[in-house]
C-alpha atoms as a printed R data frame, in Angstrom:
    type eleno elety resid chain resno       x       y       z
1   ATOM     1    CA   MET     A     1  -0.008   0.013  -0.008
2   ATOM     2    CA   ASN     A     2   1.429   3.294  -1.076
3   ATOM     3    CA   SER     A     3   2.039   5.548   1.929
4   ATOM     4    CA   ALA     A     4   2.234   8.858  -0.014
5   ATOM     5    CA   ARG     A     5   0.012  11.591   1.243
6   ATOM     6    CA   ARG     A     6  -3.254  12.122  -0.702
7   ATOM     7    CA   TYR     A     7  -3.667  15.892  -1.065
8   ATOM     8    CA   ASP     A     8  -6.666  15.299  -3.332
9   ATOM     9    CA   ILE     A     9  -8.553  13.877  -0.341
10  ATOM    10    CA   ASP     A    10  -7.788  17.029   1.642
11  ATOM    11    CA   TRP     A    11  -9.130  19.111  -1.239
12  ATOM    12    CA   LEU     A    12 -12.283  17.038  -1.590
13  ATOM    13    CA   ARG     A    13 -12.982  17.419   2.090
14  ATOM    14    CA   VAL     A    14 -12.606  21.181   1.817
15  ATOM    15    CA   VAL     A    15 -14.851  21.327  -1.233
16  ATOM    16    CA   ALA     A    16 -17.450  19.060   0.427
17  ATOM    17    CA   ILE     A    17 -17.615  21.430   3.450
18  ATOM    18    CA   ALA     A    18 -17.977  24.466   1.215
19  ATOM    19    CA   LEU     A    19 -20.817  22.772  -0.736
20  ATOM    20    CA   LEU     A    20 -22.472  21.921   2.636
21  ATOM    21    CA   LEU     A    21 -22.537  25.629   3.516
22  ATOM    22    CA   ILE     A    22 -23.996  26.589   0.133
23  ATOM    23    CA   TYR     A    23 -26.574  23.779   0.384
24  ATOM    24    CA   HIS     A    24 -27.734  24.951   3.828
25  ATOM    25    CA   ILE     A    25 -27.982  28.562   2.615
26  ATOM    26    CA   VAL     A    26 -30.121  27.529  -0.397
27  ATOM    27    CA   LEU     A    27 -32.492  25.685   1.945
28  ATOM    28    CA   ILE     A    28 -33.602  29.039   3.325
29  ATOM    29    CA   PHE     A    29 -35.182  29.768  -0.065
30  ATOM    30    CA   GLN     A    30 -37.240  26.563  -0.238
31  ATOM    31    CA   PRO     A    31 -40.970  26.539   0.728
32  ATOM    32    CA   TRP     A    32 -40.434  23.762   3.242
33  ATOM    33    CA   ALA     A    33 -37.392  25.240   5.063
34  ATOM    34    CA   ARG     A    34 -39.202  25.974   8.308
35  ATOM    35    CA   PHE     A    35 -40.549  22.460   8.416
36  ATOM    36    CA   ILE     A    36 -36.958  21.166   8.822
37  ATOM    37    CA   GLY     A    37 -35.961  23.827  11.342
38  ATOM    38    CA   PHE     A    38 -34.508  26.502   9.056
39  ATOM    39    CA   ILE     A    39 -35.404  30.186   8.899
40  ATOM    40    CA   GLN     A    40 -37.463  30.504   5.735
41  ATOM    41    CA   SER     A    41 -37.561  33.334   3.174
42  ATOM    42    CA   GLU     A    42 -40.992  34.463   2.057
43  ATOM    43    CA   GLU     A    43 -39.731  34.265  -1.494
44  ATOM    44    CA   SER     A    44 -38.759  30.787  -2.677
45  ATOM    45    CA   SER     A    45 -37.019  29.517  -5.816
46  ATOM    46    CA   SER     A    46 -37.246  26.074  -7.402
47  ATOM    47    CA   ALA     A    47 -34.506  26.975  -9.943
48  ATOM    48    CA   ILE     A    48 -31.708  27.224  -7.381
49  ATOM    49    CA   TRP     A    49 -32.804  23.879  -5.982
50  ATOM    50    CA   VAL     A    50 -31.844  22.036  -9.156
51  ATOM    51    CA   PRO     A    51 -28.065  21.949  -8.537
52  ATOM    52    CA   MET     A    52 -28.766  21.193  -4.893
53  ATOM    53    CA   ALA     A    53 -30.830  18.188  -5.857
54  ATOM    54    CA   LEU     A    54 -27.881  17.008  -7.963
55  ATOM    55    CA   LEU     A    55 -25.518  17.343  -4.969
56  ATOM    56    CA   ASN     A    56 -27.916  15.955  -2.404
57  ATOM    57    CA   VAL     A    57 -27.608  12.297  -3.225
58  ATOM    58    CA   TRP     A    58 -23.806  12.125  -2.873
59  ATOM    59    CA   ARG     A    59 -22.481  14.985  -0.744
60  ATOM    60    CA   ILE     A    60 -23.055  13.266   2.589
61  ATOM    61    CA   PRO     A    61 -21.944   9.793   1.458
62  ATOM    62    CA   LEU     A    62 -18.786  11.403   0.078
63  ATOM    63    CA   LEU     A    63 -18.020  13.036   3.453
64  ATOM    64    CA   PHE     A    64 -18.456   9.670   5.217
65  ATOM    65    CA   LEU     A    65 -16.289   7.930   2.591
66  ATOM    66    CA   VAL     A    66 -13.503  10.502   2.943
67  ATOM    67    CA   SER     A    67 -13.728  10.134   6.769
68  ATOM    68    CA   GLY     A    68 -13.281   6.384   6.419
69  ATOM    69    CA   MET     A    69 -10.239   7.051   4.250
70  ATOM    70    CA   GLY     A    70  -8.940   9.279   6.968
71  ATOM    71    CA   VAL     A    71  -9.128   6.505   9.577
72  ATOM    72    CA   CYS     A    72  -7.210   4.150   7.346
73  ATOM    73    CA   PHE     A    73  -4.511   6.831   6.896
74  ATOM    74    CA   ALA     A    74  -4.499   7.490  10.639
75  ATOM    75    CA   LEU     A    75  -3.891   3.790  11.460
76  ATOM    76    CA   ARG     A    76  -0.572   3.951   9.619
77  ATOM    77    CA   LYS     A    77   0.849   5.918  12.554
78  ATOM    78    CA   ARG     A    78  -1.300   4.816  15.494
79  ATOM    79    CA   ASP     A    79  -2.355   1.708  17.328
80  ATOM    80    CA   TRP     A    80  -6.016   1.188  18.334
81  ATOM    81    CA   LYS     A    81  -5.588   2.986  21.713
82  ATOM    82    CA   GLN     A    82  -3.910   6.004  20.103
83  ATOM    83    CA   LEU     A    83  -6.600   6.090  17.400
84  ATOM    84    CA   LEU     A    84  -9.481   6.116  19.890
85  ATOM    85    CA   LEU     A    85  -7.795   8.742  22.026
86  ATOM    86    CA   ASP     A    86  -7.001  10.975  19.044
87  ATOM    87    CA   ARG     A    87 -10.548  10.700  17.646
88  ATOM    88    CA   ALA     A    88 -12.073  11.272  21.109
89  ATOM    89    CA   LYS     A    89 -10.147  14.548  21.260
90  ATOM    90    CA   ARG     A    90 -10.784  15.628  17.722
91  ATOM    91    CA   ILE     A    91 -14.372  14.365  17.164
92  ATOM    92    CA   LEU     A    92 -16.072  13.549  20.468
93  ATOM    93    CA   LEU     A    93 -14.916  16.668  22.273
94  ATOM    94    CA   PRO     A    94 -16.069  19.042  19.494
95  ATOM    95    CA   LEU     A    95 -19.372  17.133  19.330
96  ATOM    96    CA   VAL     A    96 -20.072  17.565  23.032
97  ATOM    97    CA   PHE     A    97 -18.897  21.183  23.064
98  ATOM    98    CA   GLY     A    98 -20.837  22.032  19.936
99  ATOM    99    CA   SER     A    99 -23.978  20.388  21.205
100 ATOM   100    CA   PHE     A   100 -23.980  22.443  24.388
101 ATOM   101    CA   PHE     A   101 -22.596  25.773  23.183
102 ATOM   102    CA   ILE     A   102 -22.764  26.108  19.360
103 ATOM   103    CA   VAL     A   103 -26.010  24.484  18.220
104 ATOM   104    CA   PRO     A   104 -28.068  26.396  20.818
105 ATOM   105    CA   ILE     A   105 -26.889  29.680  19.147
106 ATOM   106    CA   HIS     A   106 -28.636  29.043  15.896
107 ATOM   107    CA   ASN     A   107 -31.631  27.663  17.803
108 ATOM   108    CA   TYR     A   108 -31.777  31.053  19.540
109 ATOM   109    CA   PHE     A   109 -31.833  32.914  16.194
110 ATOM   110    CA   PHE     A   110 -34.624  30.603  14.965
111 ATOM   111    CA   GLN     A   111 -36.721  31.108  18.084
112 ATOM   112    CA   ASN     A   112 -36.141  34.869  18.095
113 ATOM   113    CA   TYR     A   113 -37.010  35.242  14.385
114 ATOM   114    CA   TYR     A   114 -40.376  33.416  14.804
115 ATOM   115    CA   ASP     A   115 -41.188  34.976  18.213
116 ATOM   116    CA   ILE     A   116 -41.024  31.612  19.922
117 ATOM   117    CA   ASN     A   117 -40.425  31.566  23.661
118 ATOM   118    CA   LEU     A   118 -36.730  31.461  24.123
119 ATOM   119    CA   SER     A   119 -35.401  28.213  25.661
120 ATOM   120    CA   TYR     A   120 -32.057  26.579  25.898
121 ATOM   121    CA   THR     A   121 -31.772  22.974  24.716
122 ATOM   122    CA   ALA     A   122 -28.518  21.095  24.130
123 ATOM   123    CA   ASN     A   123 -28.774  19.308  20.756
124 ATOM   124    CA   VAL     A   124 -26.372  17.674  18.292
125 ATOM   125    CA   GLY     A   125 -28.143  19.497  15.471
126 ATOM   126    CA   HIS     A   126 -26.057  19.579  12.321
127 ATOM   127    CA   LEU     A   127 -23.192  17.893  14.263
128 ATOM   128    CA   TRP     A   128 -25.066  14.558  13.961
129 ATOM   129    CA   PHE     A   129 -22.390  13.646  11.392
130 ATOM   130    CA   LEU     A   130 -19.702  13.619  14.120
131 ATOM   131    CA   GLY     A   131 -21.829  11.321  16.287
132 ATOM   132    CA   ASN     A   132 -22.120   8.820  13.465
133 ATOM   133    CA   ILE     A   133 -18.380   8.960  12.866
134 ATOM   134    CA   CYS     A   134 -17.718   8.088  16.512
135 ATOM   135    CA   ILE     A   135 -19.893   4.995  16.174
136 ATOM   136    CA   TYR     A   136 -18.312   3.929  12.927
137 ATOM   137    CA   ILE     A   137 -14.793   4.247  14.322
138 ATOM   138    CA   SER     A   138 -15.731   1.973  17.243
139 ATOM   139    CA   GLN     A   139 -16.992  -0.594  14.730
140 ATOM   140    CA   ILE     A   140 -13.838  -0.543  12.565
141 ATOM   141    CA   ILE     A   141 -11.308  -0.767  15.411
142 ATOM   142    CA   GLY     A   142 -10.600  -4.440  14.600
143 ATOM   143    CA   PHE     A   143  -8.671  -3.314  11.515
144 ATOM   144    CA   ALA     A   144  -6.094  -1.791  13.884
145 ATOM   145    CA   PHE     A   145  -4.855  -5.332  14.616
146 ATOM   146    CA   LEU     A   146  -4.065  -6.053  10.923
147 ATOM   147    CA   ASP     A   147  -0.740  -5.553   9.201
148 ATOM   148    CA   ARG     A   148  -0.697  -1.980   7.862
149 ATOM   149    CA   SER     A   149   0.197  -3.188   4.335
150 ATOM   150    CA   TYR     A   150  -3.016  -5.212   4.273
151 ATOM   151    CA   ASN     A   151  -1.145  -8.020   2.542
152 ATOM   152    CA   TYR     A   152  -3.900 -10.566   2.890
153 ATOM   153    CA   LYS     A   153  -5.739 -12.688   0.341
154 ATOM   154    CA   PHE     A   154  -8.930 -10.607   0.536
155 ATOM   155    CA   PHE     A   155  -7.173  -7.324  -0.161
156 ATOM   156    CA   ASN     A   156  -4.829  -8.839  -2.727
157 ATOM   157    CA   GLY     A   157  -7.848 -10.304  -4.506
158 ATOM   158    CA   LEU     A   158  -9.447  -6.877  -4.680
159 ATOM   159    CA   ARG     A   159  -6.256  -5.394  -6.010
160 ATOM   160    CA   GLY     A   160  -6.122  -8.020  -8.737
161 ATOM   161    CA   LEU     A   161  -9.764  -7.416  -9.551
162 ATOM   162    CA   LEU     A   162  -9.235  -3.653  -9.993
163 ATOM   163    CA   ASN     A   163  -6.530  -4.234 -12.569
164 ATOM   164    CA   ARG     A   164  -9.685  -4.096 -14.703
165 ATOM   165    CA   PRO     A   165 -10.982  -0.668 -13.554
166 ATOM   166    CA   TYR     A   166 -14.646  -1.204 -14.391
167 ATOM   167    CA   PHE     A   167 -14.868  -3.864 -11.685
168 ATOM   168    CA   LEU     A   168 -14.840  -0.901  -9.340
169 ATOM   169    CA   TYR     A   169 -18.567  -0.596 -10.112
170 ATOM   170    CA   LEU     A   170 -19.158  -3.768  -8.109
171 ATOM   171    CA   PHE     A   171 -18.790  -1.689  -5.019
172 ATOM   172    CA   ILE     A   172 -22.069  -0.033  -5.836
173 ATOM   173    CA   ILE     A   173 -23.988  -3.213  -5.135
174 ATOM   174    CA   PRO     A   174 -23.966  -2.906  -1.312
175 ATOM   175    CA   PHE     A   175 -25.287   0.648  -1.640
176 ATOM   176    CA   ILE     A   176 -28.191  -0.556  -3.851
177 ATOM   177    CA   ILE     A   177 -29.017  -3.291  -1.311
178 ATOM   178    CA   GLU     A   178 -28.899  -0.799   1.565
179 ATOM   179    CA   ALA     A   179 -31.322   1.610  -0.137
180 ATOM   180    CA   GLU     A   180 -33.712  -1.148  -1.126
181 ATOM   181    CA   LEU     A   181 -33.740  -2.705   2.384
182 ATOM   182    CA   THR     A   182 -34.120   0.542   4.365
183 ATOM   183    CA   ASN     A   183 -36.470   1.964   1.709
184 ATOM   184    CA   PRO     A   184 -36.263   5.654   2.873
185 ATOM   185    CA   GLU     A   185 -39.082   8.034   2.029
186 ATOM   186    CA   TYR     A   186 -36.443  10.313   0.498
187 ATOM   187    CA   PHE     A   187 -33.006   9.008  -0.462
188 ATOM   188    CA   SER     A   188 -31.398  12.297   0.572
189 ATOM   189    CA   LEU     A   189 -32.924  12.334   4.028
190 ATOM   190    CA   TYR     A   190 -29.878  11.263   6.111
191 ATOM   191    CA   VAL     A   191 -30.447  12.998   9.471
192 ATOM   192    CA   GLY     A   192 -31.844  10.748  12.132
193 ATOM   193    CA   THR     A   193 -32.886   7.960   9.691
194 ATOM   194    CA   THR     A   194 -32.069   4.276   9.458
195 ATOM   195    CA   HIS     A   195 -31.050   4.904   5.808
196 ATOM   196    CA   GLY     A   196 -28.803   7.797   6.853
197 ATOM   197    CA   PHE     A   197 -27.034   5.674   9.460
198 ATOM   198    CA   PHE     A   198 -26.416   2.657   7.236
199 ATOM   199    CA   ILE     A   199 -25.454   4.500   4.071
200 ATOM   200    CA   GLY     A   200 -22.995   6.489   6.211
201 ATOM   201    CA   MET     A   201 -21.603   3.329   7.672
202 ATOM   202    CA   LEU     A   202 -21.274   1.701   4.230
203 ATOM   203    CA   ALA     A   203 -19.564   4.816   2.823
204 ATOM   204    CA   PHE     A   204 -17.217   4.966   5.808
205 ATOM   205    CA   PHE     A   205 -16.179   1.321   5.542
206 ATOM   206    CA   THR     A   206 -15.862   1.627   1.765
207 ATOM   207    CA   GLY     A   207 -13.560   4.601   2.110
208 ATOM   208    CA   PHE     A   208 -11.393   2.664   4.563
209 ATOM   209    CA   LEU     A   209 -11.272  -0.261   2.181
210 ATOM   210    CA   PHE     A   210 -10.302   1.856  -0.787
211 ATOM   211    CA   VAL     A   211  -7.285   3.286   1.010
212 ATOM   212    CA   ALA     A   212  -6.336  -0.222   2.292
213 ATOM   213    CA   ILE     A   213  -6.417  -1.510  -1.328
214 ATOM   214    CA   GLY     A   214  -4.043   1.268  -2.246
215 ATOM   215    CA   ASP     A   215  -2.657   2.090  -5.653
216 ATOM   216    CA   ALA     A   216  -4.972  -0.374  -7.489
217 ATOM   217    CA   PHE     A   217  -7.991   1.681  -6.310
218 ATOM   218    CA   TRP     A   218  -6.521   5.062  -7.322
219 ATOM   219    CA   TYR     A   219  -5.571   3.597 -10.754
220 ATOM   220    CA   ALA     A   220  -9.092   2.241 -11.261
221 ATOM   221    CA   VAL     A   221 -11.010   5.324 -10.109
222 ATOM   222    CA   GLU     A   222  -8.950   7.656 -12.335
223 ATOM   223    CA   LYS     A   223  -9.547   5.365 -15.325
224 ATOM   224    CA   ILE     A   224 -13.340   5.366 -14.918
225 ATOM   225    CA   LYS     A   225 -13.748   9.056 -14.075
226 ATOM   226    CA   LEU     A   226 -15.241  10.066 -17.450
227 ATOM   227    CA   ALA     A   227 -17.542   7.060 -17.689
228 ATOM   228    CA   SER     A   228 -18.724   7.670 -14.111
229 ATOM   229    CA   LEU     A   229 -19.378  11.344 -14.849
230 ATOM   230    CA   ALA     A   230 -21.404  10.406 -17.916
231 ATOM   231    CA   ILE     A   231 -23.419   7.807 -16.058
232 ATOM   232    CA   ALA     A   232 -24.101  10.120 -13.100
233 ATOM   233    CA   ALA     A   233 -25.159  13.032 -15.289
234 ATOM   234    CA   ALA     A   234 -27.452  10.825 -17.376
235 ATOM   235    CA   LEU     A   235 -29.099   9.353 -14.264
236 ATOM   236    CA   PHE     A   236 -29.571  12.804 -12.758
237 ATOM   237    CA   LEU     A   237 -31.345  13.921 -15.919
238 ATOM   238    CA   VAL     A   238 -33.607  10.903 -15.701
239 ATOM   239    CA   ARG     A   239 -34.308  11.656 -12.049
240 ATOM   240    CA   TYR     A   240 -35.021  15.302 -12.757
241 ATOM   241    CA   LEU     A   241 -37.033  14.925 -15.949
242 ATOM   242    CA   TYR     A   242 -39.030  11.775 -15.255
243 ATOM   243    CA   PHE     A   243 -39.201  11.342 -11.503
244 ATOM   244    CA   GLU     A   244 -39.305  14.876 -10.126
245 ATOM   245    CA   TYR     A   245 -36.089  14.141  -8.194
246 ATOM   246    CA   GLN     A   246 -37.507  10.946  -6.548
247 ATOM   247    CA   ALA     A   247 -36.193   8.148  -8.751
248 ATOM   248    CA   PRO     A   248 -36.303   4.505  -7.604
249 ATOM   249    CA   HIS     A   249 -33.740   3.939  -4.918
250 ATOM   250    CA   PHE     A   250 -31.614   1.543  -6.947
251 ATOM   251    CA   LEU     A   251 -31.165   4.198  -9.653
252 ATOM   252    CA   THR     A   252 -30.333   6.893  -7.141
253 ATOM   253    CA   SER     A   253 -27.733   4.595  -5.507
254 ATOM   254    CA   ILE     A   254 -26.040   4.082  -8.872
255 ATOM   255    CA   GLU     A   255 -26.120   7.795  -9.544
256 ATOM   256    CA   SER     A   256 -24.784   8.637  -6.099
257 ATOM   257    CA   MET     A   257 -21.784   6.335  -6.324
258 ATOM   258    CA   ASN     A   258 -20.951   7.362  -9.868
259 ATOM   259    CA   TRP     A   259 -20.832  11.020  -8.777
260 ATOM   260    CA   ILE     A   260 -18.475   9.971  -5.990
261 ATOM   261    CA   PHE     A   261 -16.311   7.902  -8.400
262 ATOM   262    CA   ALA     A   262 -16.181  10.855 -10.807
263 ATOM   263    CA   VAL     A   263 -15.231  13.327  -8.088
264 ATOM   264    CA   LEU     A   264 -12.539  10.960  -6.687
265 ATOM   265    CA   GLY     A   265 -11.203  10.246 -10.202
266 ATOM   266    CA   PHE     A   266 -10.916  13.884 -11.245
267 ATOM   267    CA   GLY     A   267  -9.523  14.752  -7.842
268 ATOM   268    CA   CYS     A   268  -6.875  12.020  -8.196
269 ATOM   269    CA   LYS     A   269  -5.919  13.395 -11.615
270 ATOM   270    CA   TYR     A   270  -5.813  17.126 -10.881
271 ATOM   271    CA   LEU     A   271  -5.833  17.836  -7.123
272 ATOM   272    CA   ASN     A   272  -3.171  15.557  -5.698
273 ATOM   273    CA   LYS     A   273  -0.620  18.324  -5.004
274 ATOM   274    CA   PRO     A   274   0.210  20.462  -1.985
275 ATOM   275    CA   SER     A   275  -0.400  24.196  -1.821
276 ATOM   276    CA   LYS     A   276  -0.430  26.944   0.815
277 ATOM   277    CA   ILE     A   277  -4.151  27.528   0.090
278 ATOM   278    CA   LEU     A   278  -4.887  23.860   0.837
279 ATOM   279    CA   SER     A   279  -2.822  24.026   4.046
280 ATOM   280    CA   TYR     A   280  -4.958  26.908   5.322
281 ATOM   281    CA   LEU     A   281  -8.342  25.689   4.095
282 ATOM   282    CA   SER     A   282  -7.792  22.167   5.378
283 ATOM   283    CA   GLN     A   283  -7.188  23.547   8.834
284 ATOM   284    CA   ALA     A   284 -10.212  25.875   8.573
285 ATOM   285    CA   ALA     A   285 -12.758  23.354   7.217
286 ATOM   286    CA   TYR     A   286 -13.607  21.567  10.455
287 ATOM   287    CA   PRO     A   287 -14.137  24.674  12.633
288 ATOM   288    CA   VAL     A   288 -16.079  26.290   9.793
289 ATOM   289    CA   TYR     A   289 -18.353  23.217   9.613
290 ATOM   290    CA   ILE     A   290 -18.994  23.470  13.373
291 ATOM   291    CA   ILE     A   291 -19.918  27.163  13.455
292 ATOM   292    CA   HIS     A   292 -21.492  27.782  10.057
293 ATOM   293    CA   MET     A   293 -25.112  27.279  11.128
294 ATOM   294    CA   ALA     A   294 -24.823  30.031  13.773
295 ATOM   295    CA   PHE     A   295 -23.655  32.554  11.194
296 ATOM   296    CA   LEU     A   296 -26.178  31.341   8.628
297 ATOM   297    CA   PHE     A   297 -29.149  31.808  10.960
298 ATOM   298    CA   TRP     A   298 -27.748  35.120  12.166
299 ATOM   299    CA   ALA     A   299 -27.371  36.296   8.574
300 ATOM   300    CA   ALA     A   300 -30.911  35.204   7.633
301 ATOM   301    CA   SER     A   301 -32.416  36.940  10.680
302 ATOM   302    CA   LEU     A   302 -30.696  40.168   9.813
303 ATOM   303    CA   ILE     A   303 -31.132  40.200   6.020
304 ATOM   304    CA   LEU     A   304 -34.458  38.609   5.228
305 ATOM   305    CA   PRO     A   305 -36.647  41.237   7.054
306 ATOM   306    CA   HIS     A   306 -35.473  43.889   4.542
307 ATOM   307    CA   ASN     A   307 -37.497  42.178   1.731
308 ATOM   308    CA   LEU     A   308 -34.677  42.471  -0.793
309 ATOM   309    CA   PRO     A   309 -34.816  40.570  -4.107
310 ATOM   310    CA   LEU     A   310 -34.121  36.891  -3.722
311 ATOM   311    CA   ALA     A   311 -30.829  37.070  -5.655
312 ATOM   312    CA   VAL     A   312 -29.576  39.842  -3.420
313 ATOM   313    CA   ASN     A   313 -30.565  37.973  -0.271
314 ATOM   314    CA   LEU     A   314 -28.798  34.871  -1.566
315 ATOM   315    CA   ILE     A   315 -25.579  36.760  -2.248
316 ATOM   316    CA   LEU     A   316 -25.650  38.672   1.041
317 ATOM   317    CA   ILE     A   317 -26.364  35.581   3.182
318 ATOM   318    CA   ASN     A   318 -23.605  33.660   1.418
319 ATOM   319    CA   ALA     A   319 -21.148  36.461   1.926
320 ATOM   320    CA   PHE     A   320 -22.107  37.003   5.586
321 ATOM   321    CA   THR     A   321 -21.915  33.296   6.382
322 ATOM   322    CA   PHE     A   322 -18.595  32.612   4.707
323 ATOM   323    CA   ALA     A   323 -17.032  35.800   5.948
324 ATOM   324    CA   GLY     A   324 -18.236  35.274   9.481
325 ATOM   325    CA   CYS     A   325 -16.984  31.696   9.607
326 ATOM   326    CA   PHE     A   326 -13.545  32.403   8.199
327 ATOM   327    CA   LEU     A   327 -13.015  35.597  10.154
328 ATOM   328    CA   SER     A   328 -13.960  33.757  13.380
329 ATOM   329    CA   TYR     A   329 -11.575  30.937  12.525
330 ATOM   330    CA   HIS     A   330  -8.714  33.210  11.464
331 ATOM   331    CA   PHE     A   331  -8.789  35.742  14.295
332 ATOM   332    CA   ILE     A   332 -10.263  33.734  17.222
333 ATOM   333    CA   ILE     A   333 -10.413  29.976  16.992
334 ATOM   334    CA   ARG     A   334  -6.930  29.243  15.605
335 ATOM   335    CA   LYS     A   335  -5.328  31.936  17.776
336 ATOM   336    CA   PHE     A   336  -6.374  30.881  21.216
337 ATOM   337    CA   THR     A   337  -4.821  27.630  22.477
338 ATOM   338    CA   PHE     A   338  -7.748  26.717  24.735
339 ATOM   339    CA   LEU     A   339 -10.249  27.010  21.853
340 ATOM   340    CA   ARG     A   340  -8.338  24.877  19.322
341 ATOM   341    CA   PRO     A   341  -9.298  21.393  20.740
342 ATOM   342    CA   LEU     A   342 -12.945  22.458  21.160
343 ATOM   343    CA   PHE     A   343 -13.097  22.855  17.322
344 ATOM   344    CA   GLY     A   344 -11.091  19.755  16.438
345 ATOM   345    CA   LEU     A   345  -7.771  21.399  15.881
346 ATOM   346    CA   LEU     A   346  -4.373  20.171  17.053
347 ATOM   347    CA   SER     A   347  -2.549  22.188  19.677
348 ATOM   348    CA   LYS     A   348  -0.136  24.731  18.133
349 ATOM   349    CA   LYS     A   349   2.938  22.790  19.282
350 ATOM   350    CA   LYS     A   350   1.662  19.713  17.403
351 ATOM   351    CA   GLU     A   351   0.481  21.582  14.301
352 ATOM   352    CA   PRO     A   352   2.295  20.303  11.171
353 ATOM   353    CA   SER     A   353   3.613  22.640   8.583
354 ATOM   354    CA   LYS     A   354   1.732  20.975   5.785
355 ATOM   355    CA   ALA     A   355  -2.015  20.524   5.297
356 ATOM   356    CA   THR     A   356  -3.669  18.549   7.994
357 ATOM   357    CA   SER     A   357  -7.198  17.505   8.629
358 ATOM   358    CA   LEU     A   358  -9.329  14.693   9.991
359 ATOM   359    CA   VAL     A   359  -8.280  12.883   6.847
360 ATOM   360    CA   GLN     A   360  -4.981  11.951   8.481
């Protein structure tokens, strides 16, 4: 297994977090936003939902898959005790802190905006993702007792299989089975659902497995990137034109994984290189994910009452949210030693010079 650092995975994690922010901002302009606990604009737009519907079936599975890759990378340098301790510090601690002190902030803005009696409630909220990761890591800990080269018949068999890149599509089958068995009302409803838990677990384990396979996987995924992009785009058009976004689950599973293969393939081809920008953004991504909902709800509560055109509201809320998150990270979170672990960052004395993230 090649031990070279995968900068493309760091990039994909950064991009996935940025897309998450944009996705949550767009939710404000949907007619059902308040139903799922978001501040809702009086003016809605179905047009801006189209690209979000494209993203929605693969953005969360991609994040879980990248997280599984990160655990496999981490096990190269840690035993099982070190892994659990490290992830407790960098995932469980931010989850607990965020549930008590960050999520209630955006709940306050929601209650205040709709004149609901103010009340404090600790809640995982959008940090549910971290809770799932904690569970998945505990399930995968047995791999810590394997040789780090994964030189076993099972892994060697997969490496041999992927000498023919299109066999990579066989990994879609478990995702089809999962979706058919859990039969979610909406494929993209991940939060607090059986489907969300199991597709996350599958993606996490699959990401771990891909990194354990090593070069054979990266070779295969790069080779099929164009085919995967074509398949994913075609299936999205079918879902959009013929099913009003709600295609049969087996088709959506195939579409979802082909988007992921395409993204991984193009990332492998073009993004696997270090940069100063990546070093900064990779550090910022995790804290930004934790605090973004507070700034988003704050922005919505300040801007929406002015009844500006939808496009202006969208631009202003995006600008406020991104600026608030990055300014808070740059001038506060990363500067104060006592805050860094609460937002999943290494202490300054342990901070490496190159890009670092939960990926490694």
